[in-house]
C-alpha positions in Angstrom: 0.1 -0.1 0.0 2.8 2.3 0.4 3.9 1.9 -3.1 0.9 2.5 -4.4 0.3 5.8 -2.3 3.9 6.9 -3.7 3.1 6.1 -7.2 -0.2 8.1 -7.0 2.2 11.1 -5.3 4.5 11.0 -7.5 2.2 11.2 -10.6 0.0 14.2 -9.2 3.7 15.5 -8.6 4.0 15.2 -12.1 0.6 17.0 -12.8 1.4 19.9 -10.4 5.2 20.6 -11.6 5.0 20.0 -15.4 3.5 23.2 -15.9 5.5 25.6 -14.1 8.6 24.0 -15.4 7.4 24.5 -19.0 6.2 28.2 -18.1 9.6 29.1 -16.8 11.3 27.5 -19.4 8.9 29.1 -22.2 9.4 32.8 -20.3 10.4 35.5 -22.1 14.0 35.8 -20.6 15.0 32.2 -21.2 13.2 32.3 -24.8 15.3 35.3 -25.4 18.4 33.7 -24.2 18.0 30.4 -26.0 17.2 32.1 -29.2 21.0 32.9 -29.1 22.0 29.3 -28.9 20.4 26.9 -31.5 21.3 23.7 -29.0 19.9 25.1 -26.1 16.8 26.4 -28.0 16.4 23.0 -29.7 16.7 21.4 -26.1 14.3 23.7 -24.6 11.9 23.4 -27.7 11.9 19.6 -27.1 11.6 19.7 -23.4 8.6 21.8 -23.2 7.0 19.4 -26.1 7.6 16.2 -24.1 6.8 17.1 -20.8 3.7 19.4 -21.2 1.7 16.8 -22.9 2.7 14.2 -20.4 1.2 16.6 -18.0 -1.7 16.8 -19.6 -2.2 13.4 -20.1 -1.9 12.6 -16.1 -4.0 15.7 -15.3 -6.8 14.4 -17.7 -6.7 10.8 -16.0 -6.9 12.5 -12.5 -9.9 14.8 -13.5 -11.8 11.8 -15.0 -11.4 9.3 -12.2 -13.5 9.0 -9.3 -11.1 10.8 -6.8 -12.0 13.9 -4.4 -12.4 17.4 -5.9 -9.7 18.8 -4.5 -7.2 16.3 -6.3 -9.5 17.2 -9.7 -8.8 20.4 -8.8 -5.2 20.4 -8.9 -5.2 18.6 -12.3 -7.6 21.0 -13.5 -5.1 23.5 -12.6 -1.7 21.8 -14.2 -3.7 21.3 -17.3 -4.2 24.7 -17.6 -0.8 25.8 -16.9 0.6 23.2 -19.4 -1.8 24.4 -22.2 -1.0 28.3 -21.6 2.7 26.7 -21.4 2.4 24.9 -25.3 0.5 28.0 -26.2 3.4 30.1 -25.5 5.8 28.1 -27.0 4.2 27.4 -30.4 1.8 30.6 -30.5 3.7 33.2 -29.0 2.4 36.2 -30.8 -1.3 35.1 -31.3 -4.1 36.1 -28.6 -6.1 33.6 -27.2 -9.1 35.4 -29.0 -7.7 35.1 -32.4 -6.5 31.7 -32.0 -9.9 30.5 -31.8 -11.4 33.1 -34.2 -14.1 31.5 -36.4 -14.7 33.7 -39.4 -11.6 34.8 -41.3 -10.5 38.2 -42.6 -10.6 37.5 -46.1 -13.1 39.9 -48.0 -14.1 37.5 -50.5 -14.8 34.7 -48.1 -18.3 34.1 -47.2 -18.4 36.6 -44.2 -17.4 39.3 -46.8 -20.6 38.4 -48.7 -23.5 40.5 -47.8 
């Protein structure tokens, strides 16, 4: 039983800490520093691209299991932070509103035809 509790604690720590680690790696300071060194930039991008989806998968696992609400809220927080970190990594210059914009800016498209 102790090993099962240790496993659950490690999985919850994975959910809780992958988001902040990814956010630190995608911060403006480290982003600008890594642009100067191509190997460091590639390593940072691979690390963020690996740990964030793992943290998101574990968070979804905890959110859909029949466990107490406190643990589910920690998992939801970890999921949200990982999504924000991935957005900062790949879509740094786009706002959230623009990412999910359904209508296009094309005046000749369906939205431009009145």
